[in-house]
N, C-alpha and C positions, 0 to 999 in steps of 0.2 A: 611609555604606553599609550595608549589613548583614552582617557575614561567615558565612554558612553551610557545615558540610561536607555532602556527598553523601557515602555510601559506596557506589558503583554495584556490579552485582550480581557483579562479581568479586572483590569485597573490597576496593579500593582507594578509595581517599579523594581527593575532589576538591573542595578548597576555594575558594567564590567570592565575590564582592563583589557583591551582591543590593541592586539596586535598588529603596526601599521603593515601595509603589503597586503595582508589577509581581504576578504572579503566581506564584506558586513553579516552574511547569510553566515558563513565559518563562525564570525566571532558570535552570534547570534545560537547557532547549533552546540559550537565546543561547549556553552557556559549555560545551555538547559533554559532557553527563553524559551516562552511559551507561545506557539501560534505561528513559529516558524519551523514548520517540519521540511523544507527544502529536499520531497521526493524525487526532483532528478539531480538532485546534489551539485546544482550549480551551473547545467549544461543549456538552460536556458529555454527548456522544454515544459515548464509548465510555469504557476502562478504563486506556488506553496511558499511564498517568501517573501511576498509582497509584506509592505513597510510604508509608513508614512513619514515622510524626513519635515522637519520645521519649515516654513516657508524659506526663511533667509537662507539655509543649507541647499533648498531641493535649487534656488536660483544660483547660487555659487556653483554648485555640480553640474547644472545645466541639465538639457532636456534627455530624457533616456533614447537611445537607437532607436532605431525602426524596428526593428524584431523585439527588444522589449518591451516598446510603447504597445505592437499587438499581443503580446502575451500578458499585459496587463489587465484588456478587456476581458480575460478569463481569472480574474484574482477572485475567489470566493464571496468577500465580503464587499465587493466591489469598488470600485476604482475613485480613488480623491484625488484633487486638485495634483495634489505634493505626494503624489504615490511613486513608489520604485520598486523594481526586484531588490533584495538587497545582496543578490548573488553577482549584480553587476555594480555596487559601487562598493569601493576598497579603501577600507582603512586608511586615514591619514590623519594629521594636524589637523586639517579642516574640521575634523569629526570629535574634536577633540570639546567635551560637555556637552555634547549633542543630547536632548531628548528625541528618542525614534519610538515613532507608536506601532505596536503590531495590532491590528484590525482585527478584530472578532468576525465571528463566521456569519 
């Protein structure tokens, strides 16, 4: 299991054990992380699973694909330099120990 800490919009931390192979969005929703509503259920049709990765993790994972990049412009809380849609990030050992922020609106 991969351990991930989410910083929720109110500033509280929620550490979860994530299953490798699931999306970061599924992990957040399954563990009741506040602020990840995932209205489109991971179909890349909204930006309600927007998260901000640590810069080093963002660099490791690479830039978002074009469609994700376009959707990030619709993030309610505003896009940041290390923004990703959590439905497009797959949980793997690379994420173990990561602290991921869920921006507030």
